[in-house]
Every structure is written in C-alpha cells, then in structure tokens.
C-alpha positions, 0 to 999 in steps of 0.5 A: 676747556672741553674735557681738559682741566689744568692744575698748577704743580711744582718740582718736588711736589708729591700729589694724589689723584682723587676720583668722585662719582656723582650721586646719579651714578648707580652702577660700577664703572671701570677707570683707566688712569694714565700719568704721563702715558704710564699706567697707574696699575702694574702691566706685563713687562714690556719695552717700548720706543715710539711706534713699536713694542719689544716684549720678552719671549722664551723659545722652547727646546726643539721638539718640545711643546711651548710652555706658557711664559711666566708674565712679570707685572711691573709698575709704571709701564707705558701702555695705550689707553685701549690696553691698560688695566683698569680700576673698579669704581663701585658706588655701592662701596664708596663714591670717593677714591684716592690713587696715591701713586703707581701701584708696585705690587697688588698682593704686597699692597705697595705703591710709589708716590707721584713725584713732580720733577723737571723732565730733564731728570727723567730717563732717556727713554721717557724723554722720547715721549715729551708730548705725553709728559704733564698729562693725567688721563682718566677714561671711564667705562661701563663695567661689562660682565666678563664672560668665561672665555674672556682673558682675565687681566690683573686687575715740561714737568713730569711725574716719576715714581717717588717714595714707596708706601703701603695701602690696602689694594683689592683685586677683581676679576668679574668685569671688563671695560665696556662702552666708554662713557667719558674721558678727562685730561688733567694737564699740570704745569707751573703756577706761572703757566696756569695763570696765563690760561685764557679761561678763568681758572677753577680754584683748588683748596 
C-alpha cells in the first residue's frame, strides 16, 4: 500500500530492523530511523509535550560570558524526522544492516532491544502520542558532504527499550542528510489486525 508496510507482532516480542540496499545503489545513503516517533540514535536531552519542546538551559553569572552548556545525549528521544540524527549506510562496506534496538551510548557500544508491549504499559508522557505508536519510519537521504561551517551532530502496540546489549557501533562526521530519496512506514500490530488488511499480505520468513 504505497510506502506503507504491515507486519504482525505480539506483546513480549523482541524484534530487529534489517535494512538492505539494492545492487543499483552505489553511493552512501543516510537513514533516519524512528520507532513510535523515538529516534533509534541518541539525541540531546529534551522534554516534549504535544506541540512544543522544553530544553534544559543554564544561566551564566551576572557579568560573565556564557559558556557552552554540556550537551547530554540520551536514548529513545522524541524528535521530528527533519531533526533526527542519522545512520550512515555505505554500500561499499556492506549492503545489509541490522538495527537491534535504541542505541544507549555510542562510545560504550550499548543499545536496548526493541520490546513490544501494550500501550497501557507506557509512561503517561508517551501515551500522549498515540498516533505515533505502532509505526516504524525509515527515511533515506543522499549523503551530502559536510562543509566545515556545518554543525556536526553525533552521529495500540508500542515499543519500549528492553534488555541492554552490546554491539560495535561506529561514528561518522563527514556527511549530512541531503535530498530525500525515499520514505517507508512499517506499521505493526496484532496477527488478527494483519489478517484483516484489504491488500494481500506479504509473508515473512
């Protein structure tokens, strides 16, 4: 159905997201990957309610010059697709990637698994965004060379961070998202909902 895909999942299930690029793709791509509106990569700490952000700030002493505030990166932050940190997909290295959970800390190579739960088990703040629950969004962009002046960023059923695991995670700084080349929404729900879809389902092995 357009750029929407549907997959059946059940409560308690732990899943991974696998990305494969076609043989015709020769240049690097950047991918922004959100699960239930939460970025799979760490973002600067922020609090958001529907319609606005509240971000932590520090105030310098009177008469002193402001010092840069230390930015704390935290996992599973709500962020718009246009602002999200992105993954680098380089077909010269591999054509298949697996995102196994919300990255907790890039340097320490830690992530928390994607675990499916009933939406009622989520914190109250997350239940404000029910229209985003049960949706995985992957947006792909041309990898545009970053200029020196560009800032460098570190690179229903619902999903919550599950058990913490470790995996090698590499960083990059030389690219930024350019032109959007494609977007895909993966909607997940129960097996019963999946079987009621009007289109013929695609079997997953």
